[in-house]
N, C-alpha and C positions, 0 to 999 in steps of 0.2 A: 438507441439504448446509452446506458448512463456507464460512467467511470468512475473509481476512487481510488486515489494513486497518491504515495512515497516514492518520492523520485530526489536521489541520493549521488552528486557528481565530485569527481575530484578527475584534474589534470594526470595527478596522479596516477598511474594505474595499480602501483603494488597497495599503495594507502586504499584504494576503492577496493579490490579484490580482499584485502581486509576487512574492510568493513562490511562487503555484502559476505562473507564469508560467516560473519557473526553472526548479521543476523539469517545468513539461511540455515544457521546450527541452532537457532533458536525460534523457526521454524512451529515444530508442536506449538512451543508457548504462544507464539505471536498468532497462531490459527484459534488457541482454544480460545483464548480472551475474544477475537475478534469476532468469534464464533462462527467462523466459512472458511472454507480452503481459500486462499490467494495464489496469486500465479508472481511466481518470484521470476522475477529475468537480470541477468546481467549484461551491460552492452559493453560498449567501445568506453567511453565518458562517463558512465552513470548505471545504477542500476535502481528498478522500481517491485515495487511492490504494490498491486493492485487486483483490485474486485471490478469484472465487469458485468452489467447485465443488458442484456440481449432481447429485441423483442419487443421495447415497451417505444412507443409513439412519441418520440420526443418535436417533434411537430406540431400534433396536437394538443393543442392549449387545454383543454380539459384535461388532460394526462399532468401538467406541471405540478400541482398542490402534489400530487401520489408518489411524481418524481422528487421535487423538491425535499421532501420530507426522507423521503428511501435516500438520500445521496447526506442529506444533513449527518440520518442513523449510520450509515458506512463510514460518513468521516469519523462521525464523533468515537466510533468505536474503533477506528485503526488507530485513533491518537491514544486511546484508551489503551489501546496492546503494545504499538509504541515507546511511547514516556516513558515505563516504568525501566525499560532494558537500553534508552541513549544514553547510559554512563557507562554500562557494558562493552560498548559498538566500538572497534578498534577503527577509529577513524583519525589518530595522526599514528 
């Protein structure tokens, strides 16, 4: 499978929780721009927003061009969904 992921981290747990809450509060907007549902997770020292694709055989080189293009497309869509809201995210 493949995955595209935004990872944010902060040693300050409260600041990380605020940043995550800000992203989670914009989930509908982020997913609307991205065009698919995303998985949001808060960890001890970081948070992730990701989209996984299961079932593709990444070991078969014949699949690489399609997988590579799909990963690039998802990366660009995630960037496009996150970039406009970064100034509003509570990172400090």
